C-alpha positions as CSV (number, residue, x, y, z in Angstrom):
1,M,47.9,-45.0,-41.4
2,K,45.2,-44.0,-43.7
3,I,42.8,-42.0,-41.5
4,A,39.4,-40.6,-42.3
5,I,38.5,-37.7,-40.1
6,V,35.0,-36.5,-39.6
7,C,34.0,-32.9,-38.3
8,Y,32.1,-29.9,-38.6
9,P,34.1,-27.4,-40.9
10,T,33.5,-24.4,-38.9
11,F,35.1,-21.8,-36.7
12,G,33.9,-24.1,-33.3
13,G,36.3,-25.6,-31.2
14,S,35.8,-29.0,-32.4
15,G,36.4,-28.3,-36.1
16,V,39.3,-26.6,-35.3
17,V,40.7,-29.3,-32.8
18,A,40.0,-32.1,-35.5
19,T,41.5,-30.3,-38.6
20,E,44.7,-29.2,-36.2
21,L,44.8,-32.9,-35.3
22,G,44.7,-34.1,-38.8
23,L,47.4,-31.7,-40.2
24,E,49.7,-32.4,-37.5
25,L,49.1,-36.2,-38.3
26,A,49.9,-35.5,-42.2
27,R,53.3,-33.8,-41.2
28,R,54.1,-37.0,-39.3
29,G,53.5,-39.3,-42.6
30,H,49.8,-40.4,-42.3
31,E,47.5,-40.1,-45.0
32,I,44.8,-37.8,-43.9
33,H,40.9,-37.7,-45.5
34,F,39.0,-35.0,-44.2
35,I,35.0,-35.9,-45.1
36,T,32.3,-33.1,-44.4
37,Y,30.1,-31.2,-46.2
38,R,32.6,-27.9,-46.5
39,Q,36.4,-27.7,-46.6
40,P,37.2,-26.9,-42.9
41,V,38.3,-23.3,-42.0
42,R,41.9,-24.4,-40.9
43,L,42.5,-26.3,-44.1
44,A,43.5,-24.0,-46.3
45,L,46.3,-25.6,-48.1
46,L,46.1,-29.3,-49.1
47,S,49.3,-31.7,-49.3
48,P,50.3,-35.0,-50.5
49,N,48.9,-36.4,-47.3
50,V,45.7,-34.4,-46.9
51,H,42.7,-35.0,-48.8
52,Y,39.3,-33.5,-48.6
53,H,36.1,-35.1,-49.9
54,E,32.8,-33.1,-50.1
55,V,29.6,-34.6,-48.7
56,N,26.6,-33.7,-50.9
57,V,23.3,-33.9,-50.1
58,P,20.8,-33.8,-53.1
59,E,17.8,-31.8,-52.4
60,Y,14.5,-33.9,-52.9
61,P,11.4,-32.1,-52.1
62,L,9.9,-35.1,-50.8
63,F,12.3,-34.6,-47.3
64,H,11.5,-31.8,-45.2
65,Y,15.2,-31.8,-43.7
66,Q,17.8,-33.5,-46.1
67,P,19.2,-36.3,-45.0
68,Y,22.5,-35.3,-44.0
69,E,23.4,-38.8,-42.1
70,L,22.3,-40.8,-45.0
71,A,24.7,-38.9,-47.5
72,L,27.6,-38.8,-44.9
73,S,27.5,-42.7,-44.5
74,S,27.4,-43.4,-48.0
75,K,30.5,-41.1,-48.4
76,L,32.3,-42.9,-45.8
77,V,31.7,-46.2,-47.4
78,D,32.9,-44.7,-50.8
79,M,35.8,-43.2,-49.7
80,V,37.1,-46.4,-47.1
81,K,36.7,-48.7,-50.5
82,L,38.2,-46.2,-52.8
83,H,41.4,-45.0,-50.8
84,K,41.5,-47.9,-48.7
85,I,41.1,-46.1,-45.2
86,E,42.1,-48.2,-41.9
87,L,40.4,-46.0,-39.5
88,L,37.6,-43.6,-39.0
89,H,37.7,-40.8,-36.4
90,V,34.6,-38.8,-35.8
91,H,34.4,-35.7,-33.9
92,Y,30.9,-35.3,-32.3
93,A,28.6,-38.1,-31.4
94,I,26.0,-36.6,-33.6
95,P,25.2,-37.0,-36.2
96,H,29.0,-38.0,-37.3
97,A,28.9,-41.3,-34.8
98,Y,25.9,-42.2,-35.6
99,A,26.8,-41.9,-39.6
100,G,30.1,-43.6,-38.8
101,Y,28.1,-46.8,-37.3
102,M,25.9,-47.3,-40.2
103,A,28.9,-46.9,-42.4
104,K,30.9,-49.5,-40.6
105,Q,27.9,-52.0,-40.9
106,M,27.8,-51.5,-44.6
107,L,31.1,-52.0,-45.0
108,K,31.0,-55.0,-43.0
109,D,28.5,-56.5,-45.4
110,E,31.1,-56.4,-47.8
111,G,33.9,-57.8,-45.9
112,I,35.5,-54.6,-44.8
113,I,36.1,-54.2,-41.2
114,I,37.1,-51.2,-39.9
115,P,37.2,-49.4,-36.8
116,M,35.7,-46.2,-35.2
117,I,36.8,-43.5,-32.7
118,T,34.3,-41.2,-31.2
119,T,35.6,-37.9,-29.6
120,L,33.3,-36.0,-27.5
121,H,33.5,-32.1,-27.5
122,G,30.9,-31.1,-25.0
123,T,27.7,-29.4,-26.9
124,D,27.2,-32.7,-28.5
125,I,26.8,-34.2,-25.0
126,T,25.6,-31.3,-22.7
127,L,23.2,-29.4,-25.0
128,V,22.3,-31.2,-27.9
129,G,23.0,-34.8,-27.0
130,N,21.0,-34.4,-23.8
131,H,18.1,-33.4,-25.6
132,P,15.1,-36.3,-25.1
133,F,14.8,-36.5,-28.9
134,Y,18.3,-37.3,-29.6
135,K,19.7,-39.0,-26.1
136,P,18.7,-42.6,-27.1
137,A,20.9,-41.9,-30.7
138,V,23.5,-40.5,-28.5
139,S,24.0,-43.2,-26.3
140,F,23.7,-45.7,-28.8
141,S,26.5,-44.0,-31.1
142,I,28.6,-43.9,-28.0
143,N,28.3,-47.2,-27.1
144,K,28.9,-48.7,-30.4
145,S,32.1,-46.8,-31.1
146,D,35.1,-49.2,-30.9
147,F,37.1,-46.3,-28.6
148,V,35.7,-43.3,-27.2
149,T,37.8,-40.2,-26.0
150,S,36.5,-36.9,-24.4
151,V,38.6,-33.7,-24.3
152,S,38.6,-33.3,-20.6
153,Q,37.8,-35.4,-17.4
154,S,35.0,-33.2,-16.6
155,L,33.2,-33.9,-19.8
156,K,34.0,-37.7,-19.5
157,D,32.2,-37.8,-16.1
158,E,29.3,-35.5,-17.5
159,T,29.1,-38.2,-20.0
160,N,28.7,-40.9,-18.0
161,K,26.3,-39.2,-15.5
162,L,23.9,-38.1,-18.3
163,F,23.7,-41.3,-20.6
164,S,24.0,-45.1,-20.1
165,I,27.5,-45.6,-21.3
166,T,28.8,-49.0,-21.2
167,K,31.9,-48.1,-23.3
168,G,35.0,-46.8,-21.4
169,I,35.9,-43.3,-22.2
170,E,39.5,-42.0,-22.4
171,V,40.4,-38.6,-21.9
172,I,42.8,-36.8,-24.5
173,P,43.0,-33.0,-23.6
174,N,42.8,-30.5,-26.5
175,F,45.7,-29.2,-27.7
176,I,47.5,-26.5,-29.4
177,E,50.5,-25.6,-31.3
178,I,53.2,-24.1,-29.3
179,N,55.7,-21.8,-30.8
180,H,58.4,-20.7,-28.6
181,S,59.5,-18.1,-30.5
182,K,55.9,-16.3,-30.7
183,E,56.3,-12.4,-31.0
184,P,53.9,-9.6,-31.4
185,T,53.0,-9.4,-35.4
186,T,53.1,-6.5,-37.2
187,A,49.8,-6.9,-38.5
188,C,48.2,-5.2,-35.4
189,Y,50.1,-2.2,-33.3
190,R,49.7,-1.9,-29.7
191,S,48.8,1.3,-30.0
192,V,45.9,0.9,-32.2
193,L,44.1,-1.1,-29.3
194,A,45.3,1.2,-26.5
195,H,47.3,3.6,-25.2
196,K,50.9,3.0,-23.4
197,N,49.4,3.1,-19.9
198,E,46.5,0.9,-20.6
199,R,46.1,-2.6,-19.7
200,I,44.4,-4.8,-22.5
201,I,41.9,-7.3,-21.4
202,T,40.2,-9.7,-24.0
203,H,37.4,-12.2,-24.3
204,I,37.0,-14.2,-27.4
205,S,34.0,-16.5,-27.8
206,N,30.7,-17.3,-29.9
207,F,28.6,-14.5,-27.8
208,R,26.1,-17.0,-26.7
209,K,24.5,-17.0,-23.3
210,V,26.5,-19.9,-21.9
211,K,29.8,-17.4,-22.2
212,R,27.8,-15.0,-19.8
213,I,28.9,-12.0,-21.9
214,P,27.1,-9.5,-19.5
215,D,29.5,-10.6,-16.8
216,V,32.4,-10.2,-18.9
217,I,31.2,-6.4,-19.3
218,S,30.7,-6.2,-15.3
219,I,34.0,-7.6,-14.7
220,F,35.6,-5.1,-17.1
221,Y,33.4,-2.2,-15.7
222,K,35.0,-3.2,-12.0
223,I,38.3,-3.2,-13.3
224,Q,38.5,0.0,-15.1
225,Q,37.3,2.0,-12.4
226,Q,40.8,1.3,-10.7
227,I,43.1,1.2,-13.7
228,P,43.3,2.4,-17.1
229,A,42.4,-0.3,-19.1
230,K,40.8,-1.4,-22.7
231,L,38.5,-4.5,-23.4
232,M,38.8,-6.1,-26.7
233,M,35.4,-8.4,-27.6
234,V,36.2,-10.7,-30.3
235,G,33.8,-12.7,-32.0
236,D,30.2,-12.8,-32.9
237,G,27.0,-14.2,-31.8
238,P,23.1,-13.4,-30.2
239,E,24.4,-11.5,-27.0
240,K,26.9,-9.2,-28.8
241,E,24.0,-6.3,-29.6
242,K,22.8,-6.6,-25.9
243,A,26.6,-6.2,-24.7
244,E,27.1,-3.3,-27.1
245,Q,23.9,-1.7,-25.5
246,Q,25.5,-2.9,-21.8
247,C,28.5,-0.7,-22.6
248,R,26.5,2.2,-23.8
249,D,24.4,2.1,-20.9
250,L,27.8,2.0,-18.1
251,G,29.3,4.7,-20.2
252,I,32.1,2.6,-21.2
253,Q,31.5,2.3,-24.9
254,D,34.9,4.2,-25.9
255,R,36.7,1.8,-23.7
256,V,35.6,-1.2,-25.5
257,I,36.3,-2.6,-29.0
258,F,33.7,-5.2,-30.5
259,F,35.8,-7.1,-33.6
260,G,33.8,-9.4,-34.8
261,N,34.9,-12.7,-36.0
262,S,38.5,-11.5,-36.7
263,H,41.5,-13.4,-37.8
264,E,43.8,-11.3,-36.4
265,I,43.1,-13.2,-33.3
266,D,46.9,-14.0,-32.6
267,S,47.6,-10.3,-32.9
268,I,45.4,-9.5,-30.3
269,L,46.3,-11.8,-27.9
270,S,50.0,-11.1,-28.5
271,Y,49.3,-7.8,-26.7
272,T,46.7,-8.8,-24.3
273,D,47.5,-8.7,-20.5
274,L,44.4,-10.6,-19.3
275,F,41.9,-13.0,-20.7
276,L,38.5,-13.4,-19.3
277,L,36.4,-16.2,-19.3
278,P,33.4,-16.3,-16.9
279,S,31.6,-19.2,-18.9
280,Q,28.5,-21.1,-17.2
281,T,30.4,-24.1,-18.1
282,E,33.2,-25.1,-21.0
283,S,34.0,-28.7,-21.9
284,F,37.7,-27.5,-22.0
285,G,38.3,-24.0,-22.8
286,L,40.3,-24.1,-25.7
287,A,40.0,-20.2,-26.0
288,A,41.7,-20.0,-22.5
289,L,44.6,-22.1,-23.9
290,E,45.0,-20.0,-26.5
291,A,45.2,-16.9,-24.6
292,M,47.9,-19.1,-22.4
293,A,49.8,-20.0,-25.1
294,W,50.4,-16.1,-26.0
295,R,51.7,-15.6,-22.0
296,V,48.3,-14.3,-21.1
297,P,47.2,-15.2,-17.5
298,V,43.4,-16.3,-17.2
299,I,40.2,-14.9,-15.3
300,S,37.8,-17.9,-15.5
301,S,34.9,-19.3,-13.9
302,N,35.4,-22.9,-12.3
303,S,33.3,-25.0,-14.1
304,G,33.5,-27.7,-16.4
305,G,37.0,-28.5,-17.7
306,L,38.3,-25.3,-16.9
307,P,40.2,-26.2,-13.5
308,E,41.8,-28.8,-15.8
309,V,43.3,-25.6,-17.5
310,N,43.5,-22.9,-15.5
311,K,45.4,-23.3,-12.5
312,S,44.0,-20.9,-9.8
313,G,46.8,-18.7,-8.5
314,F,49.4,-19.9,-10.9
315,S,48.2,-19.0,-14.3
316,G,45.2,-16.9,-13.4
317,Y,42.5,-17.5,-10.9
318,L,39.1,-19.3,-10.6
319,S,35.7,-18.2,-9.4
320,N,32.3,-19.5,-8.8
321,V,30.0,-18.8,-11.9
322,G,28.6,-15.5,-11.7
323,N,31.0,-13.7,-9.1
324,C,31.9,-10.9,-10.7
325,D,33.3,-8.9,-7.5
326,E,35.5,-11.8,-6.8
327,M,36.8,-12.4,-10.3
328,A,37.5,-8.5,-10.9
329,E,39.3,-8.6,-7.6
330,N,41.3,-11.5,-8.8
331,A,42.2,-9.6,-12.1
332,L,43.4,-6.4,-10.3
333,K,45.7,-8.7,-8.1
334,I,47.5,-9.6,-11.4
335,L,47.2,-6.2,-13.4
336,I,48.1,-3.7,-10.8
337,D,51.7,-4.9,-10.2
338,D,54.3,-5.3,-13.3
339,S,56.2,-8.0,-11.5
340,I,52.9,-10.0,-10.8
341,L,51.5,-9.7,-14.0
342,E,54.6,-10.8,-15.5
343,T,55.0,-13.9,-13.3
344,F,51.2,-14.8,-14.3
345,K,52.2,-14.5,-18.1
346,Q,55.3,-16.8,-17.7
347,N,53.5,-19.0,-15.5
348,S,50.3,-18.9,-18.4
349,F,53.0,-20.4,-20.9
350,E,54.5,-22.9,-18.7
351,I,50.9,-24.6,-18.4
352,A,50.1,-24.1,-22.1
353,K,53.5,-25.8,-23.1
354,Q,51.9,-29.0,-21.3
355,F,49.3,-29.1,-24.0
356,D,51.3,-28.7,-27.2
357,I,50.1,-30.8,-29.8
358,K,53.6,-32.6,-29.7
359,N,52.6,-33.6,-26.2
360,I,48.9,-35.0,-27.3
361,L,49.3,-36.4,-30.6
362,P,51.0,-39.3,-29.5
363,M,48.2,-40.5,-27.3
364,Y,46.1,-40.4,-30.5
365,E,48.5,-42.6,-32.5
366,D,48.5,-45.0,-29.7
367,L,44.8,-45.2,-29.7
368,Y,45.0,-45.3,-33.4
369,Q,47.2,-48.3,-33.7
370,K,45.3,-50.0,-30.7
371,A,42.0,-49.7,-32.5
372,I,43.5,-51.2,-35.7
373,E,45.1,-54.3,-34.2
374,V,42.1,-55.2,-31.9
375,V,39.1,-54.6,-34.4
376,V,40.7,-55.4,-37.5
């Protein structure tokens, strides 16, 4: 199949998932065309089956905000005609599904019928999409898609609750590439992160309010009062400076390492004993899944799609949002005994294997084939 993938080319979860999906599809022989305003961060190398087409938005003084949707829809039309693309897979309802629909209509006028699949990832629904300014456009874009998927049952339920959706939504979960022979890399030695007797606890996010960064610090503070431990804070965002000050106020600044946006995430996770994700909500919890693929148990909130990934009492524990005391108690249950920790580590990996891309990708391939047969 010849498939166009439209996504944001950033570090965010939707862009990473879309890129990894495209790369795996290419390995299976499909011709993949990424169409976006910048080369996706995970798209390091192109191959004969992977192509990238940049969307250029001309600068006109007439426009206060440059019309990216117009440029994207026009680019989609040109690429479909030039490369005989058979299917559009857009990630994020706005502006991608909106632009995709306009491209479909322009192509239809030229006698070209092409199906469009829209994948909902989270903030396009719960945050941006639910804003009164955008809500009608989001509802329209979803309903005009030929097929719609969401990355969790929770997100599907939330979408149906917030919008007037007439289109059925199929749940195809996020995924991760499982390497069964993963070993700690030499790029980062454990001794650089912590002493031999210290547990390593990690949090990875974009440091926004929804991630409840103060809770991460509070949970760790309670843990390190009971056992020797270090906290790895990976990522950057508006809450980072406050978190650094919170550590100083608690007197634990020497036990917390702030990495910023790091390219050594795998190295850090390979030495991690416990992952903290006490978010207000997560549409899926991809960061937790990435940790579990490195055999790292997870302490998380029970909101959004997290219960679909983290199985309480098996791969980690779930608690109500903001219940830092219980989260710290559950963390200590796992960390205080080596044999218990090892059991949770193995359990985490067993759950992660269920979300291996090799298990999830056929679900997309089946949907692609169905879309082409039904629509075309």
